[in-house]
Structure formats: C-alpha cells, structure tokens
N, C-alpha and C positions, 0 to 999 in steps of 0.2 A: 111712210116707207120704213121697213125694218133696217136697223143699222147693222153693219158687218164690221169685224175687226180686221185691221191690217197691221202686220208685224214686219218691220224692216230692220236691217242691220246697217248702221251708218257709223262713221268715225266719231270719236268723242268731239273732235273739232267741229264737225258739222252739227252735232247735237247741241253743242254750246251756242253755235251761231243761230240755230233755230230757236233755242230757248230765249236768247237775247232779243231776237227779232220779234218773237211773239210777245214778250214783255213790253217792248217799245210800242207795239201796235195795240197793246191791251187786249190781246186775243189769246185763245188757247192754241196749242200746237195743232190740235185737230182742225180748228178753224183755218189756220194758215195753210195746212195741207189741202183741205177742201177748197179753199180759194184758189190755190195753185192748180188743182185738178180741173176746176171750172174754167180756167183759161185755156186748157188744151182744146184743139179743134176736135169736132166730132169725127170719129173714124168713118171712112167710106165703107159701106156694106160689102162691096166686092173685094175689098182688100183684107177683110177679116178671114183668117184661116183657122180651121179647127186644129187643135194640136196638143 
C-alpha cells in the first residue's frame, strides 16, 4: 500500500515527549503514531459525513 505523508503542528513540549517515548521504545515516531492510530476504533459507515 502506498504511503502518504502527514504534517501536524504540535507544541515543542509534546514533540520532546514523543521523541523521548519513541527512543525508550526503540521505535520511530512514525511507528509510534501508526501504533496509536491502529488502536482507534473503526468508524461506523453511517457516521462518516462528506465534508
């Protein structure tokens, strides 16, 4: 599956927290974000709105 890029703005404090967490887990920030996204429930089709 092709990869897409995601650009977000977060505070320096949160970025530092994310970097430290990733280093402690020996993972990349991308892996941490993907793992978190994988824990989200699947959206219900009827609740998705175009917009």
